[in-house]
N, C-alpha and C positions, 0 to 999 in steps of 0.2 A: 422723278418719281411719278407714280400713277396719279397722285393728286394733281400734279401739274398737267398731266395729259387730260384729266377730266375737266380741268379748267379750260383747256383748248376745246374739248368736246362741247361744253355748254357755252363757252364764251365766244368761240370762233366758228362753231360748227353746226349744231343741229338746225339752226335757222338758216344758215348759209346754204344748206342742201335744198331748202325749199325753192330757191331760185336757181339752183345750180344743176338741176337734173339734166340739162344740156348745156353745152359750151357755146351756144349760138350768141354772138354779140348782139346787143340791143341796137335796133335801127331807129327807134324813136326815143322818148324820154326813158331814163333808166328805170328798170323795174325794181320796186322796193317791197320787201316782205318782212313782216314782224314775226317774232317767235317768243313764246313765253312757256317755259317748261311746265308740264304737269307736276302736281305736288300732292304728296300724302302727308298729312299733319297728324301728330301724335297728341292724344288727350293728355294734358298736364305738362307738355313740353314747351320749351321756349319757341317764340316765333321763328319761322323759316324765311330766309331772304331769297327772293327770286328776282331775276333780271329780265327786263324786256330788251331784246336785241332787234335792231333794224339792219337789214342787209340789202345792198344794191348790187346789180350785175355790172355796174361800172361806177367809178367815183362820181359822187354828186354831193350837193349841199342842200340841207333842208332848212328853210326859214319859217319862222313862226310855228314851230312844232308844238303840238298839243297831244297829250295822251289821255285816254279815258279807260278806266278799269271798271267794268260793269259786273258786279258779283251779287246781283239782287237775288239770284236763286239760293244764295247762302248768306243773305244779309244779316240774319240773326245768329249765324253760326261762326263766321270768320270776321276778322278785322284786317284792314289794309292800312299801313302807315308808310309814307314816303321816306326814302333814304336820299343821300347825295345832295341834300340842300334843295331839293325840288320845291317849286311853288305849287301847292296843291290845295284844292277845296273839295268839300263833300256836298254837291248840289242836292243830293237826295240820299236816303238810306241805301246802302249797297252800291254806291257809285263814288269813285275817286277820280277827279279831273286834275291833270297836271299840265303846266306849261313850261317851255324852255325859254330861258332869258337870252340865250345866244344861239347862233346858227349851229347846226350839227352837221359835221362832215362825215360822210359814209365812204369807206374805201373797200375795195374788193379783198385785198390781202395786204398785210404789212410787207414792205419790200424786204426780200432776203438780204441778210447781211446788215440790216439796219439796227437790230437790237430792239425794235419797236413792236409791240403787240397791241394792235388797235382793236377796239370794240366800241360799240355805241350803247353800252349797258345803262339802263335806267332802273334802279333797284327799288323794290318795296318789301316791307316785312309783312308776312302773312301769319296771323295768329288765330287761335280759337277763342270763342267766347265760352261762358259757362253753360250756354245752351247747347253747345256742340256735343254730339253723342257718337259713339263708335258706330260706323257704318254710314254716317251721313255723307252725301256727295253732291256735287253741283259743278257749275262752270264759272270761269272768269272770261269774259269777252274783252280782250285788250285791243283797242283801236287807236289809230293815230291819224292826224291831219296836219298838213303843212301847206305853205303857200304854193300856188299853182295847181290846186286841185289834187295834190298828192294825198293819198289816203290808203288805208288797209286795215285789216283786223286779223286776229288769231284767237281761237277759242281753246282755253286750257282747262283741263279737268282737275278738280280739287276733291280729295277724299279725306275722311277722318278715320284714322287707324290707330293701331296699338304701337307704342314705342318699345323697341328692343335695342340691344347693343351688341353688334358683331365685332369680334376682334380677330385680327390675323396673327399667325404664328411668327416666330423670330425669323430674321433675315439669315440666309445661309450663303456660303460660297463654295463653288465646285470648280473643277478644271476640265478642259477638253481641248483637243486639237481641232482645227477646222475639219469638218466631216465626221467628227467623233460623236458618240452617244453618251448621255449622262442622265441621271435622275435627280429630281428636286422634290422636297416635301411640300405638300399643300395642307396647311393646318389652319383651322378656323375654330373659334371658341365663342361661347355665349357669356359676355361680360355684364349682362343686364340682369333684371329681376323677373323676366318673363320668358317662357319657352319660345325659341325661334322656330317657326313653322314654315320651313322652306326658305331657300336663299339662292343667290347666284354669285358665281365667281366670274369677274370680267378681267381679261388678261391684257396686259400691256407689255408685249414682248418685242425685243429688238428684231429687226429684219432678219438677222442671222439665225434666230432661234426657231427651229421647226419641230414638227412632230409627225410620226407616221400613224399614231393611234387615231381611231375614228369612233369615239364613244357616241352612243345614240343620244345622250342628253347634253352633248357639247356641240358647238358650232365652229366651223372652220372656213378659212379662205385659202384654198390650195393647201399648203402644208403649215399654215399658221393657225394656231389655236386662238379663238376669239372669246368664247364664253362657255360656261357650263352651268346648267340649272339643276338644282338638287331639291328633292321633296323631303329629305330627312329632317326630323326634328333635332334641335340641339337644346337639351334641358339646361336650366340655369346652372352655371358653374362647371359645365362640361365642355369638351371639345371633340372634334372629329379630325381625322387625318388620313391622307393617302399619299401616293407618290405619282409624279408625272414623268413619263418617259419622253425625253427631248433629245435633240441633236443640234449641232452647229452646222450651218451650210458650208459647203466646200469653199465658197468664196468669202468666208469670214476673214476680215483683216486681223492679222496677228503679228506680234502680241498685242492684245487689247483686253479690256474688261467689257463684257456684254451684259446688259442688265435686263431683268424681267421682273414684272410685278403682277400681283393679282389683288383686286379689290373685291371685297365681299359686300353684297347688297341684299336687302330684303327683296322678295319677289315684287312687291308693290313699287319700291324705289326703282327697280330695274324697268318695270313697265312705264313708270313716269319718264324715264330717260329715253326710252326707245320707241314709244308709241308712234312717233313721227316718221320712223324709217320707211314704212310701207307707203305712206302718203307721198314721199318724195321720190319714189321709184329707186330705192337703194339697191345697190348690188347685193346679191344674196350671200349671206354667210350660211352655209349649208350644214345641216346636222349630219352626224356620222351614222353609219349603218352597222356598227359593231355593238358589243355589249355596253351596258350602262356603267359609267364611272360612279363608284360609290365611295363614300368616306367612312362609313361604318355599317355594321349589320343592324340597321334600325328600320322598322316598318315605315312605309310612307304615311304621312299624316295629311288629313284634309285640312285645308287652310280655313280656319274659323273666322279670321278677320284680316283685313289689310294691315300690314306692319310697315313701320318706317324706322330707320336707324337714327336714334336720337343721340348717339355718342360717336359721331364721325371723328376721325383722326387716328383711330387705332384699328381701322377696319381693313387693313391691307397687309400683305406680306410680300417679300421680294427675294430675289436671288442675284448673285453676281457670278457670272461664268467667266473664268479666266481663260481666254483663248490663247493656247500655248503654241510654241513654234514660231516660224516666220512665214508670213504670207502677205506680200506687199502689193502695191498698185502702180501702174504706169499710165499716166494721163498724157495722151499725145495730141498736140495742137493740130487743128485743121484750118488751112488757109483757103484762098480762092483765087481764081484767074478770071479776070473780067475784060471786056472789050466794048468800046463804044466811042461815038463821036462827041464833040463838044456840045454840051447841053443835054445829052442823054442821061437817063436815070437807070442805073443798073443795080442789081441785088447781089450783095456779097453774103454767101451762106458760110459762116465760120463757126468755130467752136472747138470741140475736142472729142476724143474717144477714150473711154476707159478700157485699156487693153488688158486689165486684170493683172494677176489672177484674182485680186480681191476687190470686193465692193467697198466703196466709201460710204459710211453711214454717219451723218452728223445729226440725225434726228434726236438721238438719245442724249445729246450734249445740250446745246443752247438753241436748238431749232434754227440753226444758222446755215448759210451756204457752206457746202463742203469744200469749195475752192472758189477762186475768182480768176477771170480771164481779162487780160488787157488787150484792147483792140486799137491799133494805131492806123489811122486812115492814110492812104497813099497821097502824096502831094498832087495838087490839081483836082482834088475831089472834095465835096462837102456832103455831110450826112443830112438827108432830108427826112429820114425816118429811122428811129433808133429803137431797139427792143426795150420793153418796159423794165427789164432787169438791169439796164445799163445806165450809167450816168457819166457825164464829162468829168475827168479828173481836174482837180484844182490847178490853176495856173497853166492850163493847156487849152488848146483849141482843136486838137486832133486826136487826143487819146481818151478812150472810154474804158471804164472799169465795169465789168459785168459779173453779177453774182450767179452762181450755179444753183441747181436744186440742192436739197439737203441730202438726198440719196443718189449716189452715182453707181449704177449697177455695172458690174464687170461684163464686158462685151457689148455695151450699149454706146451709141453715139449721141452727143448732145450738141445741137447746132442752133444758131440764131441768125436772123436776117437783118443786115444793115442795108438800107436803100441809099445809094450814093449817086450824087449828080456829078458828072464829069464837067468841071468848069473849064479845064484846059487840057488838051491832049498832050501828055508828057510820055514819050515812049518808055516802056518798062518802069513806070512809076510803081514804087514799092511801099507797102505798109507792112504791118506785122500783127500776128496773133500770138499772145504769150499766155499759156495756161499756168496756173499756180502763181499768179501775179501778186505782188505785195498789196495788202489792204489794211488800212488802219481802221478796223471795224470793232464795234463794242465787244463782240464775243471772240475776238481774235482774227487772225489773218487767214491766208490760204493754206492749202495742204503743203506740208514741208517734207513729206517722206517719199516723194516720187522716186521709184527705183530706176528710172531711165530719163533723167532730166535733159538729155541731149535732144529729145524730140518735143520739148515743151514749147518750142517756137516754130511758127510757120509763116509764110509770106502771103500778103494780098498784093497781087500784081494786076495793074491796069494797062491794057494795050502792050502786052509783053512782046519783046523782040522774038525773032524766029526761034531761038533756042531757049528762051526764057520760060518761066512758068512757076506757078506756086502749087501748093497742095490744095486739093478740093476743087470746087468749081462754083460758078455763079448761076443764078437762075431767077425766076420771077417770084412774086409773092410779097406779102407784107411783113411787118415786124413780128418777132416772136420772143419767147423767153426761155431759151434753152430747153426745148421739148425733148423728150426721149424719142430717138429714131429707132423704132422697134417696138416689141410688145413684151414688157416684163410680165411674167406670169404670176408673180407674187405681189404682195402689197407694196405701196410706195415707201412705207417706213414703219417703224415700230408702233407709233401711235396710230398708224393707219388701221391696225387690227382693232384698236379700241374705237376709233371713229367709225369704222365700218359697221359697227353695231347700229348706228343711226344712219348709215349711208352718207356720211359726211366727208371723210378724208379724201377719197379719190376725187369727188366732184369739186370740193373746195379748192384743192390744189390745182385743179384744171381751170379755174375761173379766170386766172390772169389772162388778159386779152392776148389772143394770138398764140397761146400755148396749145400743145397737143399732148394729152395724157391718155395712155391706153389703160383703161381700167379692166 
């Protein structure tokens, strides 16, 4: 659901983009960047929990970590209290200083197929004092220090606003064949006791869900709808509605259920979430050039005060699109042919191609790999460099299991590089590449519905005989993690549309060392 995606956005993403504007590997000590989301607090509401995230451009460990929250510009207006059992003191009014009892390990990304979602969140509760008034604003400067001179800071904006309660309409189900058109309702209501003065709908749509509309108050990435901003008022106890014209891509896997969600935010909450996007050089989500999408015939209202949603949990709506008919996928393994003398190091570029006709999208499930590939090394060779997304199978010395990306686009090739040392020249030494390999993974195994399993296996041949050979070829280069060979013109995945708002999704997924992602 969208709530899950938003947790990815704030927990894995917005800060990650700060260091991920380019995929250049670090050449010195890892770069570490903090992020602390902007916040709008409502007078009379419960404190809001915010998390400090620390992101590194490669895996590293922080020792003797300390964090300082400087909110002296709002010392008499807000309060900060630590969560997570942190050891904190208040050395002076408007300052909270916390220390970590243990080392903190920072990772670029959780390994695909692991079922693990890593973050380095350190949380605090931010509340208002009795002196806070509507319209107050200031900053929190969050800084960290660790052993070895590692340090950094991030300045977050705090505003005092008015509390409202947005509610989404009921969930609905529609049906469509791949390539077909359909409509869904977009319904929002005011469940609070104050008029809502402008709001934003943020969309979390599966990769397969597209639109041809280009409303001037909405933003798009190619044919994906990202967000729509509305200036209409919603009086207390009333609601607004419209319909969205959508369609399923021709490469939608069928039969399946495709999901879409919209979360409604106040304008201020949306600003808090997205102010970082320009600073990190985010890929643009561009506004449409058509008419304005309206939910009701209501005059636009001037925003009198910043507002924040104090009743989250009911602020979203969603749709299930039943993709009808049959539209399957053929994943074909790619092997390699290598040649070299004893002691030489050669590169096996192996993987698979999605021959279509359907794209495999595992993002909307458990954010796990869409499939796994088994790579068996030829006899007489030893792996000296292995892709980051691969690991040695238990009780073996020559077989590696490799996780794929979550989204496998029809027509694209996904390859990775194994650096192999030829220990002994064995004519026609053969290994194997098997796509859709078994995997005892937390969220399930590999793709089981391949429509042409006969091409799931290919060979890796070293020093082939005259008539021998495998599929694919060898070449130079380092390790990689199943990059896309080609340039998909759409988003990497359903949550990519949401993450794109802050410029996170594409860059974050590209951060794994050695990967190539075409944004």
